[in-house]
C-alpha positions in Angstrom: 147.4 145.0 51.7 150.1 147.4 51.0 149.9 151.3 50.2 146.2 151.8 51.1 146.5 155.5 50.2 145.3 156.3 46.6 148.0 157.0 44.0 149.7 160.4 44.6 150.2 162.9 41.5 153.7 163.0 40.5 155.4 166.4 41.3 155.4 169.0 38.5 158.9 170.2 38.2 158.8 174.0 37.6 161.9 175.5 36.0 162.8 179.0 36.5 162.6 180.5 33.1 163.7 183.8 31.8 160.9 185.6 29.8 162.5 188.1 27.4 160.8 191.1 26.2 160.5 192.2 22.7 163.1 195.1 23.2 166.6 194.8 24.9 166.0 197.0 28.1 162.4 196.5 28.8 161.9 194.9 32.4 159.1 193.9 34.5 159.4 195.1 38.0 158.8 192.2 40.4 158.3 192.2 44.1 161.5 192.3 46.0 162.7 191.5 49.5 163.0 195.5 49.7 159.3 195.7 49.0 158.3 193.1 51.4 160.3 194.8 54.2 158.4 197.8 53.5 155.1 196.1 53.9 156.2 195.0 57.4 157.2 198.5 58.6 155.1 201.4 60.2 153.4 203.6 57.6 155.6 206.6 58.6 158.7 204.6 58.2 157.5 203.5 54.7 156.9 207.0 53.5 160.5 208.0 54.6 161.9 205.1 52.7 159.7 205.7 49.6 160.7 209.3 49.4 164.3 208.4 49.7 165.1 206.6 46.3 168.3 204.9 45.9 168.8 206.6 42.5 168.1 210.4 42.3 165.0 211.4 40.4 165.5 211.8 36.7 164.4 215.4 37.1 167.4 216.3 39.3 169.9 215.0 36.7 169.7 216.0 33.1 169.0 213.2 30.9 171.8 214.5 28.7 174.4 213.9 31.5 175.7 210.9 29.9 178.8 210.2 31.9 176.6 210.4 35.1 174.2 207.7 34.0 176.9 205.6 32.5 178.8 205.6 35.9 175.6 205.0 37.8 174.8 202.0 35.6 178.2 200.5 35.9 178.1 200.9 39.7 174.9 199.0 39.9 176.3 196.2 37.8 179.7 196.1 39.4 179.9 197.3 42.9 176.0 196.8 44.0 175.9 193.5 41.9 172.4 194.5 41.1 171.8 193.9 37.3 168.2 193.8 37.7 168.2 197.5 39.1 170.4 198.8 36.2 168.0 197.2 33.8 165.0 199.1 35.6 167.0 202.4 35.4 167.7 201.9 31.8 163.9 201.4 31.3 163.2 204.6 33.0 165.9 206.4 31.0 164.6 205.2 27.7 161.0 206.6 28.5 162.7 210.0 28.9 164.7 209.7 25.5 168.0 208.3 26.7 169.9 206.2 24.0 172.1 203.4 25.4 175.6 203.2 24.1 178.4 200.5 24.2 179.4 201.3 27.7 175.9 200.4 29.0 175.8 197.4 27.0 179.1 196.2 28.1 178.1 196.7 31.8 174.9 194.8 31.5 176.4 191.9 29.6 179.3 191.4 32.0 176.9 191.8 35.0 174.7 189.0 33.4 177.7 186.7 33.1 178.9 187.4 36.5 175.5 186.3 37.7 176.0 183.1 35.7 172.9 184.2 33.6 174.6 183.5 30.3 171.4 182.4 28.5 169.9 185.9 29.3 173.1 187.5 28.3 173.1 185.8 25.0 169.5 186.5 24.3 169.6 190.1 25.3 172.6 190.8 22.9 170.9 189.0 20.0 167.9 191.3 20.5 170.1 194.3 20.4 171.7 193.1 17.4 168.3 192.4 15.6 167.1 196.1 16.5 170.0 197.3 14.4 172.2 198.5 17.2 175.9 197.0 16.7 178.7 198.3 18.9 182.2 198.8 17.6 184.4 195.9 16.9 186.3 196.1 20.1 183.2 196.0 22.2 181.8 193.2 20.2 185.0 190.9 20.6 185.1 191.7 24.4 181.4 190.7 24.6 182.0 187.6 22.7 184.9 186.7 24.9 182.7 187.1 27.9 180.0 185.1 26.3 182.2 182.3 25.7 182.5 181.7 29.6 179.3 179.7 29.1 181.0 177.1 27.3 178.0 176.9 25.0 179.5 177.4 21.4 176.3 177.1 19.6 174.8 180.1 21.4 178.1 182.0 21.0 178.2 181.2 17.4 174.6 182.3 16.9 175.7 185.7 18.2 178.8 185.7 16.0 176.9 185.1 12.8 174.2 187.5 13.7 176.8 190.3 14.0 178.3 189.4 10.6 174.8 189.2 9.2 174.2 192.9 10.3 177.7 194.1 9.9 179.5 192.0 7.2 182.9 193.8 7.7 183.0 192.5 11.4 185.6 189.9 12.0 185.9 188.2 15.4 189.4 188.4 17.1 191.7 185.5 16.7 191.4 184.7 20.4 187.8 184.5 20.1 188.0 182.0 17.1 190.6 179.7 19.1 188.3 179.5 22.0 185.4 178.6 19.9 187.4 176.0 18.1 188.5 174.6 21.6 185.0 174.5 22.9 183.9 172.6 19.8 186.8 170.2 20.2 186.0 169.7 23.7 182.4 168.4 22.6 184.2 166.2 19.9 182.7 168.2 17.0 185.7 168.1 14.9 184.0 168.6 11.7 182.5 172.0 12.8 185.8 173.1 14.5 187.6 172.5 11.3 185.2 174.3 9.3 185.4 177.3 11.7 189.1 177.1 11.4 188.6 177.5 7.5 186.2 180.5 8.2 188.9 182.1 10.3 191.4 181.9 7.3 188.9 183.1 4.9 188.2 186.3 7.0 191.8 187.2 7.0 193.2 185.6 10.1 196.6 183.7 9.9 196.1 180.7 12.5 198.8 180.9 15.1 200.4 178.1 17.3 197.3 177.9 19.6 195.0 177.5 16.6 196.9 174.5 15.2 197.6 172.9 18.7 194.0 173.2 19.7 192.8 171.4 16.5 195.6 168.7 16.7 194.5 168.2 20.3 191.0 167.7 19.3 191.6 165.1 16.7 193.9 163.2 19.2 191.2 163.1 21.6 188.9 161.2 19.4 191.6 159.1 18.1 191.8 160.3 14.5 195.8 160.6 14.4 195.9 160.8 10.5 194.0 163.9 10.5 196.0 165.3 13.6 199.3 164.4 11.5 197.9 166.2 8.6 197.1 169.4 10.5 200.7 169.2 12.1 202.3 168.9 8.5 200.1 171.6 7.3 201.3 173.8 10.3 205.0 173.7 9.1 203.8 174.3 5.5 202.1 177.3 6.6 205.2 178.8 8.3 204.1 178.2 11.9 206.8 176.6 13.9 205.4 174.1 16.4 206.3 174.7 19.9 207.0 171.9 22.6 203.4 172.0 23.7 202.3 171.0 20.1 204.7 168.1 20.1 203.6 166.8 23.6 200.0 167.0 22.4 200.7 164.9 19.4 202.8 162.4 21.7 199.7 162.1 23.9 197.6 161.2 21.0 200.0 158.7 19.8 200.4 157.1 23.4 196.8 156.9 23.7 196.7 154.5 20.7 199.6 152.5 22.3 202.0 153.1 19.5 205.0 153.3 22.0 207.7 153.3 19.3 206.4 156.2 17.3 205.8 158.0 20.6 209.5 157.6 21.4 210.5 158.9 18.1 208.4 162.1 18.6 209.6 162.4 22.2 213.3 162.8 20.8 212.0 165.7 18.7 210.3 167.1 21.7 213.5 167.2 23.5 215.1 169.0 20.8 212.5 171.5 20.5 212.5 172.2 24.4 216.2 172.8 24.3 215.5 175.8 21.9 212.2 176.9 23.5 212.3 180.5 24.4 209.0 180.4 26.3 209.6 178.6 29.5 205.8 178.2 30.2 205.4 176.4 27.0 208.0 174.0 27.9 206.8 173.6 31.5 203.2 172.8 30.2 204.8 170.4 27.5 206.8 168.4 30.0 203.7 168.4 32.5 201.6 167.1 29.5 204.1 164.4 28.4 204.4 163.0 32.0 200.8 162.9 32.5 200.2 161.1 29.2 203.0 158.5 30.2 201.3 158.0 33.6 197.8 157.7 32.2 198.7 155.2 29.4 200.9 153.2 31.8 204.2 153.9 30.2 206.0 153.9 33.5 209.5 152.5 32.2 209.7 155.6 29.9 208.8 157.8 32.7 211.5 156.4 34.9 214.0 156.5 32.1 213.4 160.2 31.9 213.6 160.5 35.6 217.1 158.9 35.3 218.4 160.6 32.3 216.6 164.1 32.2 216.8 164.3 28.3 215.1 167.8 28.4 218.4 169.2 29.7 218.3 172.5 31.2 215.0 173.7 29.6 213.1 172.4 32.7 213.9 172.9 36.3 214.8 169.5 37.9 212.7 170.3 41.0 209.8 171.2 38.7 210.2 168.1 36.6 210.4 165.7 39.6 207.5 167.4 41.4 205.4 166.7 38.2 206.4 163.1 37.9 205.5 162.4 41.5 202.2 164.3 41.2 201.2 162.5 38.1 202.2 159.1 39.7 200.1 159.8 42.7 197.0 160.7 40.5 197.1 157.2 38.8 197.7 155.6 42.2 201.3 154.5 41.5 202.6 155.7 44.9 205.6 153.2 45.0 206.5 154.6 41.7 206.4 158.1 43.3 208.6 156.8 46.1 211.0 155.8 43.5 211.2 159.2 42.1 211.9 160.5 45.4 214.7 158.2 45.8 216.3 159.4 42.5 215.8 162.9 43.5 217.6 162.5 46.9 220.2 159.8 46.2 221.3 160.5 42.7 220.5 164.2 42.3 220.9 165.5 46.0 217.4 167.4 45.7 214.9 167.6 48.3 211.2 167.1 47.2 208.6 169.6 48.2 206.7 169.1 51.5 203.5 168.9 49.5 204.8 166.3 47.1 206.4 164.2 49.9 203.1 164.4 52.0 201.3 163.1 49.0 203.3 160.2 48.5 203.3 159.1 52.3 199.4 159.7 52.3 198.9 157.4 49.1 201.2 154.7 50.5 199.4 154.7 53.9 195.9 154.5 52.2 196.8 151.7 49.9 198.3 149.5 52.9 202.0 150.1 52.4 202.4 151.7 55.8 206.0 150.1 56.4 207.3 152.1 53.2 205.3 155.1 54.3 206.9 155.0 57.7 210.1 154.5 56.2 209.8 157.8 54.1 208.6 159.6 57.1 211.9 158.8 58.9 214.0 159.8 56.0 211.8 163.1 55.9 212.7 164.1 59.4 216.2 164.6 58.3 215.5 167.4 56.2 212.8 168.9 58.5 209.6 167.2 56.9 206.4 167.3 59.0 203.4 165.3 58.4 200.0 167.0 57.8 197.2 166.2 60.3 195.2 164.2 57.7 198.2 162.2 56.5 199.2 161.4 60.3 195.6 160.1 60.8 195.7 157.8 57.7 199.3 156.5 58.7 198.9 155.9 62.3 195.5 154.1 61.7 197.2 152.0 59.1 200.1 151.0 61.6 197.5 150.2 64.3 195.6 148.0 61.9 198.8 146.2 61.3 199.4 146.1 65.1 202.7 147.7 64.8 202.6 149.7 68.0 206.1 150.9 68.4 206.0 152.6 64.9 202.5 154.1 65.7 204.0 155.7 69.0 207.0 157.0 67.0 204.5 158.8 64.5 202.7 160.2 67.6 206.0 161.7 69.0 206.9 163.2 65.7 203.5 164.9 65.6 203.5 166.0 69.1 207.0 167.7 68.5 205.7 169.8 65.8 205.2 173.4 66.8 201.8 174.8 67.0 199.7 171.7 67.0 196.8 171.0 69.0 198.0 168.2 71.4 194.5 167.1 72.4 193.5 166.7 68.9 196.8 164.8 68.0 196.0 162.5 70.9 192.4 162.0 70.0 193.5 160.8 66.6 196.0 158.4 68.1 193.4 156.9 70.4 191.0 156.5 67.7 193.5 154.6 65.8 194.2 152.4 68.9 190.5 151.4 68.7 191.6 149.0 65.8 193.7 147.0 68.2 192.7 144.8 70.9 195.0 146.6 73.5 193.0 148.2 76.3 196.1 148.8 78.5 197.6 151.0 75.7 194.4 152.9 75.4 194.3 153.7 79.3 198.1 154.3 79.3 197.6 157.1 76.8 194.7 158.7 78.8 197.0 158.4 82.1 199.8 160.0 80.1 197.8 162.8 79.0 196.7 163.7 82.4 200.2 163.5 83.7 201.5 166.0 81.0 198.8 168.3 81.7 197.0 167.7 78.4 193.5 168.8 78.5 191.0 165.9 78.0 188.0 166.9 76.1 184.6 165.0 75.7 185.9 163.7 72.4 189.0 162.1 74.1 186.8 160.2 76.6 184.2 159.2 74.2 187.0 157.8 72.1 188.2 155.8 75.0 184.9 154.5 75.9 184.3 153.5 72.4 187.6 151.6 72.1 187.0 149.8 75.6 183.3 148.8 74.5 184.7 147.4 71.1 187.2 145.3 73.0 184.4 144.0 75.3 185.8 145.8 78.3 182.5 147.3 79.3 183.3 147.5 83.0 186.3 149.6 82.3 184.3 151.9 80.1 181.7 152.2 82.9 184.4 153.3 85.2 185.3 156.3 82.9 181.7 157.2 82.5 181.3 157.3 86.3 184.2 159.4 86.7 182.8 161.8 84.2 179.6 161.8 85.9 181.0 162.7 89.4 182.9 165.5 88.0 186.6 164.1 87.7 186.4 164.9 83.8 184.2 166.8 81.6 180.4 166.0 81.7 179.1 163.3 79.4 177.1 163.9 76.3 174.5 162.0 74.3 177.4 160.3 72.3 179.0 159.2 75.6 175.6 157.5 76.9 174.9 156.1 73.3 178.3 154.5 73.1 177.9 152.7 76.6 174.4 151.5 75.8 175.7 150.1 72.6 178.5 148.3 74.3 176.2 147.0 76.9 173.8 145.6 74.4 176.7 143.9 72.5 177.4 141.9 75.6 173.8 141.1 76.3 173.4 143.3 79.4 170.1 144.5 78.2 168.5 145.6 81.6 171.5 148.0 82.4 171.4 149.4 78.9 167.8 150.3 79.2 168.3 151.6 82.8 170.9 153.9 81.5 168.4 155.0 78.6 165.4 155.6 81.0 167.0 157.1 84.0 170.7 158.0 84.1 170.6 160.0 80.9 167.5 162.0 82.1 169.0 162.5 85.6 172.3 164.2 84.1 170.1 166.4 81.8 171.0 164.5 78.6 168.1 163.9 76.1 168.3 160.8 73.9 168.5 161.5 70.3 167.2 159.4 67.5 170.6 158.1 67.0 170.5 156.9 70.5 167.2 155.2 70.0 168.4 153.7 66.6 171.3 152.2 68.4 169.1 150.7 71.2 166.5 149.4 68.5 169.3 147.7 66.5 170.8 146.1 69.6 167.5 144.7 70.9 166.7 143.4 67.6 169.9 141.8 67.2 169.2 139.9 70.6 165.8 138.8 69.3 164.0 141.1 71.6 161.3 142.5 69.2 158.7 143.2 71.9 161.2 145.2 73.9 162.3 146.9 70.7 158.8 148.1 70.0 158.3 149.2 73.4 161.4 151.5 73.1 160.0 152.8 69.7 156.7 153.8 71.4 158.6 155.4 74.2 160.7 157.4 71.8 157.3 158.6 70.1 155.7 159.5 73.3 158.9 161.7 74.2 158.5 163.5 71.1 161.5 162.2 69.3 160.8 162.0 65.7 161.8 158.7 63.8 163.9 159.0 60.6 164.4 156.6 57.7 167.0 154.7 59.7 164.6 154.0 62.4 162.0 152.5 60.0 164.6 150.5 58.2 165.9 149.0 61.5 162.5 148.2 62.7 161.3 146.5 59.5 164.6 144.4 59.2 164.3 143.4 62.9 160.5 142.3 62.7 161.4 140.4 59.5 164.5 138.6 61.1 162.3 137.7 64.2 159.8 136.1 61.6 157.0 138.8 62.4 156.5 139.6 58.7 152.8 140.4 59.1 153.6 142.8 62.0 156.2 144.5 59.7 153.5 144.8 57.0 151.2 146.3 59.5 153.9 148.8 60.6 154.6 149.7 57.0 150.8 150.4 56.2 149.9 152.2 59.6 153.1 154.2 60.5 155.7 154.3 57.9 153.7 155.3 54.5 151.4 157.6 56.3 154.4 159.3 57.8 155.9 160.0 54.4 159.2 159.3 56.0 160.8 156.7 53.8 163.6 156.1 51.4 165.1 153.4 49.3 166.7 151.6 52.4 163.1 151.2 53.9 161.7 149.7 50.7 164.7 147.3 50.4 164.0 146.1 54.0 160.5 145.4 53.3 161.4 143.6 50.0 164.1 141.6 51.6 161.6 140.6 54.4 159.0 139.5 52.0 161.4 137.7 49.7 162.9 136.0 52.8 159.5 134.8 53.7 158.9 133.3 50.3 156.4 135.9 49.5 157.4 136.7 45.9 154.2 137.8 44.6 153.6 140.3 47.6 157.1 141.6 47.1 156.3 142.3 43.3 152.9 143.8 44.3 154.7 146.1 46.7 157.3 147.2 44.1 154.8 147.9 41.5 152.6 149.8 43.8 155.7 152.0 44.8 156.0 153.1 41.3 152.1 153.5 40.7 152.3 155.9 43.9 155.0 158.1 42.2 157.9 156.5 43.9 161.0 155.6 42.2 162.8 152.7 43.7 166.5 152.4 42.8 168.4 149.5 41.3 168.9 147.5 44.7 165.2 147.1 45.3 164.8 145.6 41.8 167.7 143.5 42.2 166.2 142.0 45.5 163.0 140.9 43.6 165.1 139.5 40.7 167.3 137.5 43.1 164.4 136.1 44.8 162.8 135.0 41.4 166.1 133.4 40.2 166.2 131.4 43.6 162.8 130.2 43.2 163.5 129.3 39.5 160.9 131.7 38.3 162.6 132.6 34.9 159.7 134.5 33.3 159.0 136.4 36.4 162.7 137.5 36.7 162.7 138.8 33.1 159.3 140.6 33.7 160.9 142.6 36.7 163.8 143.4 34.7 161.5 144.8 32.0 159.7 146.9 34.5 162.8 148.2 35.7 163.9 149.3 32.3 160.6 150.7 31.6 160.9 152.9 34.6 164.3 154.3 33.5 166.7 152.1 35.3 169.4 150.1 33.3 170.4 146.7 34.7 173.8 146.8 36.3 176.6 144.2 36.9 174.8 142.7 39.8 171.4 142.2 37.9 173.4 140.4 35.0 175.2 138.1 37.5 171.8 137.4 39.1 170.2 136.4 35.8 173.2 134.4 35.1 172.0 131.9 37.7 169.0 131.0 35.6 171.4 129.6 32.9 173.1 127.1 35.1 176.6 128.8 35.1 177.6 127.4 31.7 181.2 128.9 32.1 182.0 126.0 34.4 181.7 123.5 31.8 185.1 121.5 31.3 187.2 121.9 28.2 188.3 119.0 26.3 190.9 119.6 23.7 193.6 117.1 22.3 195.9 119.7 21.3 197.9 120.6 24.3 198.9 124.0 23.2 195.4 125.2 23.1 195.3 124.5 26.7 197.4 127.6 27.7 196.0 130.0 30.1 195.5 132.7 27.7 193.4 130.5 25.5 191.1 129.4 28.2 190.7 132.8 29.4 189.8 134.1 25.9 187.2 131.2 25.5 185.6 131.8 28.9 185.3 135.5 28.0 183.6 134.7 24.6 181.3 132.4 26.3 180.5 134.9 28.9 179.8 137.5 26.2 177.6 135.3 24.2 175.7 134.3 27.4 175.2 137.9 28.2 173.9 138.7 24.6 171.5 135.8 25.0 170.1 137.2 28.4 169.7 140.6 26.9 167.6 139.1 24.1 165.4 137.3 26.4 165.0 140.2 28.6 164.1 142.4 25.5 
């Protein structure tokens, strides 16, 4: 029935691999775009280009002129960004007895890393080491530092140990060791990081503040505070004085474990250390790290106490400190808290926040629905010259219109229009779009008239926005008048968006004949060709009106005019046919049109599955889903959930679990929706009443805890049955 085409082979994924030769600088010349261009040019032109090589022939420059060849290789790697050409040149030089040096090696490695070819850079350097050529210690450390940019500590450590194996006296620099330790810590490989720390000490390096702080930070990230504290104590015993950043890293780990009291004690030590800190960069970084930690761990009272008391003294600039608090609070979505910091700055400290910070607060408040507070801050910001960014203006004015606060929305518009250098038409367009959220056609048209009176240019976006708003409010006649004015030349000419919007408005009010006439004649008469989006809108509107026959006629007309259908088109048609109880027609359309076209996605699959399940054709839905998998298609979790939900509604427990097993077999894990659907098979046991004589057990916390325990037990039971 479904998918008559035989099973398709799964695509073979070909990975772009690097084939390394036996020696470092041996390169295979591959066809290049330059070579292809030569084949397309006349023979005479080809001869001219071939006899004008980019690099001079080796015969013209002595092979012993090392400075020339070193410079040429360096220019190929840096200026021309053509490391492959540099490697080919080295191949030719080697054949004439040229011996590469550290400068050539450094140029090649840097160029490979700049091209993000770190694997090849590692491999070529290893081949060079194995051949017995080891550069001087400085060059080795520079190359190791460059290779560390790959953030692949295993590959870089392999290079380091290979160098030590060939040249035992080589010792990587302290900076390279610190970066390697940091990378191992970032992958939570603390054991290896600590062993590398000991290896660094055994080779004569004295760990510095960066070494210890990096290791402490690694242990704090994985929650091993005891080990972090031991490293901190060892740091002092070794004569390395912790700086403020070290303290802040340790505080972050303590706060992550919710030990607020201990965190307060350590913060006191941090303030003392910051007062005598000579490096302002370390103090700023420490304060930023501390504030970010307090916000992430929800310690907002502590943060507001810092904002009030400023215990760090003069070690941190107040503007910087408050800006960091605002930024961290906005990052965790605490925009009201950020506005409180703004209040402390202005009213108690007499400081003016930066425009970036202030704009972030207003933007966040507007997005979370606190438009009144955002508007209040905007009015206060006008006093010190603050102007909204265009994006924040859009969010704020839309929020005010959604709350039907037209006077404040107008005020925001006035403030934006008073801003120098703004595109007035664009500002009005944003305001008109916001008005579409309100049922106020009068204001929409008044703004349009005001724009004309003030000689503000109306573009097609302006008029399309007005037409869309009028159609959304059911005022199709007024929208048609605007369209007629555009067609007779009073305004700019309508485009495909204009006609599509009007057609959707007509279909929404059931004026099908006028909508189809607009599609068939008026659009073509004005030189506007309907797009696939236009046809999709018409199809959706017709199916919504239960006019399936007319919708299929429109689809056939679309195909005859050469407009290619997309996945959205097919999804609308399948959904519409199924909603019209034409499931057999939907199946035929899938077999004869959609599947052979190879234009289908997860939305189309979901539409077919929903239609089959809605028609109580559960077995056919399973058959369709499994055949998709057999043909190399990978349906997403939504398709499986549709079938599982249908099985649960029909009470088919075994079949539901079978679909889940198939889903897991195909590499998809059940999500929260899947578990909630399966929960229906167990009769919602959490709704059972609780009978307890002791009234103290009936507290809300106990009931919630009991419900959570029952839910966890139930989920475990379901997982067991699925497996």
